[in-house]
C-alpha positions as CSV (number, residue, x, y, z in Angstrom):
1,M,116.0,106.6,144.6
2,K,119.0,104.3,144.6
3,R,119.5,101.2,142.6
4,L,121.4,98.4,144.4
5,K,122.9,95.2,143.0
6,L,123.0,92.1,145.1
7,T,125.3,89.1,144.7
8,V,123.5,86.1,146.3
9,A,124.5,82.5,147.2
10,Y,121.9,79.9,148.2
11,D,121.3,76.3,148.9
12,G,118.1,75.7,146.9
13,T,117.1,72.4,148.6
14,N,114.3,73.8,150.8
15,Y,112.9,76.3,148.3
16,C,110.4,76.2,145.4
17,G,112.8,78.0,143.1
18,W,113.7,81.7,142.8
19,Q,110.4,83.3,141.8
20,V,107.8,84.4,144.3
21,Q,104.9,82.0,144.5
22,P,102.0,82.2,147.0
23,G,102.2,80.0,150.1
24,V,105.6,78.4,149.4
25,P,109.2,79.4,150.3
26,T,111.2,81.0,147.5
27,I,114.6,82.8,147.3
28,E,113.0,85.9,145.9
29,G,110.4,85.9,148.6
30,E,112.9,85.7,151.4
31,L,115.0,88.6,149.9
32,N,111.9,90.7,149.5
33,K,110.8,90.1,153.1
34,A,114.2,91.0,154.6
35,L,114.7,94.1,152.5
36,S,111.2,95.3,153.1
37,R,111.7,94.9,156.8
38,L,115.0,96.8,156.6
39,T,113.8,99.7,154.5
40,G,110.2,100.0,155.5
41,E,109.4,99.9,151.8
42,D,107.7,97.4,149.6
43,I,110.8,95.9,148.0
44,Q,110.6,93.6,144.9
45,V,114.0,92.3,143.8
46,I,114.6,91.4,140.2
47,G,116.9,88.4,139.6
48,A,119.2,87.6,136.7
49,S,118.0,84.0,136.5
50,R,114.8,82.2,137.7
51,T,116.4,79.1,139.0
52,D,114.1,76.0,139.4
53,A,113.1,74.4,142.6
54,G,116.0,72.7,144.3
55,V,118.7,74.4,142.1
56,H,121.5,76.2,144.0
57,A,123.5,79.4,143.3
58,K,127.0,80.7,144.1
59,G,126.7,83.9,142.0
60,Q,123.1,84.9,141.5
61,I,122.6,88.6,140.8
62,A,119.6,90.7,141.6
63,H,118.8,94.4,141.8
64,F,116.2,96.6,143.6
65,H,115.3,100.3,144.2
66,T,115.2,102.0,147.6
67,K,115.0,105.4,149.2
68,A,116.7,104.1,152.3
69,V,119.9,105.8,153.5
70,W,121.6,102.7,154.7
71,D,125.0,102.2,153.2
72,V,125.9,99.0,151.3
73,E,127.8,97.3,154.1
74,Q,125.0,98.0,156.6
75,I,122.5,96.4,154.2
76,K,124.8,93.4,153.7
77,K,125.2,92.9,157.4
78,Y,121.5,93.3,158.2
79,M,120.5,90.9,155.4
80,N,122.9,88.2,156.5
81,E,121.7,88.5,160.0
82,Y,118.0,88.1,159.2
83,L,118.0,85.9,156.1
84,P,117.7,82.1,156.6
85,E,121.1,80.4,157.0
86,D,120.9,78.8,153.6
87,I,120.8,82.2,151.8
88,A,123.8,84.6,151.9
89,I,124.4,88.1,150.5
90,L,128.0,88.1,149.2
91,Q,128.1,91.7,148.0
92,V,125.9,94.8,147.8
93,E,126.8,97.6,145.3
94,Q,125.2,100.8,144.2
95,V,124.9,100.8,140.5
96,D,123.8,103.1,137.6
97,G,120.1,103.6,137.4
98,R,120.0,101.9,134.0
99,F,121.5,98.6,135.3
100,H,119.1,95.6,135.0
101,S,120.2,92.3,136.4
102,R,118.4,90.2,133.8
103,L,118.4,92.4,130.7
104,N,122.0,93.5,131.0
105,A,123.5,90.1,131.6
106,K,126.0,89.1,128.9
107,S,126.5,85.5,130.0
108,K,125.5,83.0,132.6
109,T,127.4,79.9,133.7
110,Y,125.8,76.8,135.3
111,E,127.5,73.7,136.6
112,Y,126.0,70.2,136.9
113,R,127.8,67.7,139.1
114,I,127.5,64.0,138.7
115,Y,128.9,61.8,141.4
116,K,130.5,58.6,140.1
117,G,128.9,56.0,142.4
118,S,125.8,55.3,144.5
119,K,126.9,57.0,147.8
120,P,128.3,60.5,147.6
121,D,130.2,62.3,150.3
122,V,127.7,63.0,153.1
123,F,128.6,66.7,153.0
124,E,128.2,67.0,149.2
125,R,125.1,64.9,148.9
126,R,122.8,67.9,148.3
127,Y,124.8,69.2,145.4
128,V,125.6,66.2,143.3
129,W,123.5,63.5,141.5
130,P,124.8,60.0,142.1
131,M,125.2,57.7,139.0
132,E,126.7,54.3,139.0
133,E,126.9,53.8,135.2
134,K,130.2,54.5,133.6
135,L,129.9,57.3,131.0
136,D,132.0,57.8,127.9
137,V,133.1,61.3,128.6
138,A,135.0,61.6,125.2
139,K,131.7,61.0,123.4
140,M,129.9,63.5,125.6
141,R,132.5,66.2,124.8
142,E,132.1,65.4,121.1
143,A,128.3,65.8,121.4
144,A,128.7,69.1,123.4
145,G,130.6,70.5,120.4
146,H,127.4,70.1,118.3
147,L,125.4,72.1,120.9
148,T,127.7,75.1,121.2
149,G,127.0,78.2,119.1
150,T,123.7,79.9,118.3
151,H,120.8,77.5,117.8
152,D,117.0,77.2,118.3
153,F,116.9,75.2,121.6
154,M,113.1,74.6,121.6
155,A,113.8,70.8,121.8
156,F,115.7,71.5,125.1
157,C,113.0,73.7,126.6
158,G,110.7,72.5,129.4
159,N,108.0,75.0,128.5
160,R,106.2,73.6,125.5
161,R,104.0,76.7,125.2
162,M,106.9,79.0,124.9
163,K,105.9,82.0,122.7
164,K,109.1,84.0,122.9
165,T,112.1,83.2,120.8
166,T,113.9,80.0,121.8
167,V,117.1,80.9,120.1
168,R,120.1,81.0,122.4
169,T,123.9,81.0,122.2
170,I,126.0,78.6,124.1
171,Y,129.6,79.9,124.2
172,Q,131.1,76.9,125.9
173,I,130.4,73.5,127.4
174,E,133.2,72.1,129.5
175,I,133.1,68.5,130.8
176,E,135.7,67.7,133.4
177,E,136.2,64.2,134.9
178,T,137.9,63.6,138.2
179,E,138.3,60.4,140.3
180,H,134.9,60.9,141.9
181,E,132.9,63.3,139.7
182,I,131.9,64.5,136.3
183,R,131.4,68.2,136.2
184,M,129.6,69.8,133.2
185,R,129.8,73.6,132.9
186,F,127.6,75.5,130.5
187,T,128.2,79.1,129.6
188,G,125.7,80.9,127.4
189,S,123.9,84.1,126.6
190,G,120.9,82.8,128.5
191,F,119.0,79.6,129.1
192,L,115.4,78.4,128.7
193,Q,113.3,76.8,131.4
194,N,115.0,73.5,132.4
195,M,117.4,73.9,129.4
196,V,120.6,73.0,131.3
197,R,119.1,70.0,133.0
198,I,117.7,68.7,129.6
199,L,121.1,69.3,127.9
200,T,122.8,67.4,130.7
201,G,120.4,64.5,130.5
202,T,120.9,64.3,126.7
203,L,124.7,64.3,127.1
204,V,124.4,61.6,129.8
205,E,122.4,59.5,127.3
206,V,125.3,59.9,124.8
207,G,127.7,58.9,127.5
208,R,125.6,55.7,128.1
209,G,125.7,54.9,124.4
210,E,122.0,55.5,123.9
211,R,122.6,58.3,121.5
212,T,125.4,59.4,119.2
213,P,127.1,62.8,119.2
214,E,125.7,63.4,115.7
215,D,122.1,63.0,117.0
216,M,122.4,66.5,118.6
217,E,122.0,68.2,115.2
218,R,118.9,66.2,114.5
219,I,117.4,67.0,117.9
220,L,118.1,70.7,117.4
221,E,116.4,70.7,114.0
222,S,113.4,68.8,115.3
223,R,112.4,71.5,117.8
224,D,110.6,68.7,119.6
225,R,111.1,68.2,123.4
226,Q,110.3,64.5,123.0
227,Q,113.5,64.0,120.8
228,A,115.8,65.3,123.5
229,G,117.0,63.5,126.6
230,F,115.6,63.2,130.1
231,L,115.4,66.0,132.7
232,M,118.2,65.6,135.2
233,P,117.3,66.2,138.9
234,A,117.6,69.7,140.2
235,K,119.9,69.2,143.1
236,G,123.0,68.7,140.9
237,L,122.7,72.1,139.3
238,T,124.3,75.3,140.5
239,L,124.2,78.8,139.0
240,M,127.9,79.7,139.2
241,E,128.2,83.2,137.7
242,V,126.5,86.0,135.8
243,K,128.7,88.4,133.8
244,Y,128.1,91.9,132.6
245,K,130.0,94.4,130.5
């Protein structure tokens, strides 16, 4: 039995997220169908990150087991031929039997793109969120400094019934401003449901002057979702990279 690792890119616009759900299109579901058709086996891929409905990926990682004798390039070619055009397999690798795409991940990086204006470039409109308000990026960077490190991020979790630990480590938050965009890049050990979109919405409220950078510590201590900012729309968010040792 071989264990294979996939690097996957996708436009999440037309999908109800990564995880298989009955009766609706999902990224995981499309991968399972294509691989099962190829191998003649019941393939169930395991992804590094369960991206939300409408969220995109440039570097999602998944793994699966198979007895098939196809080599990695044949699998890649077949998959890209039969998958929908908004999902692409960038790489297929045979890995050690102990490799686990989710449990072995050391860091994940997400990027949120805000378009400065009401009408984004027609070819980028699916991947940015337009915003006409002028944001104080310096204040947003200051607030981001309070959010880096190891904290209990329960206040930034979309699942209010979360029973597992909500402690996570954010290694870095980079906020880059260009002529037309503000790009916010979050790198951490892992992220809770909706966490990056809530962090982004909270930092946007700082940029609007509705919160102060120092409010971040109070929000973290509260562990109360109602204290954090609004949930940014999904389409501006992309999973950029998952790193392993």
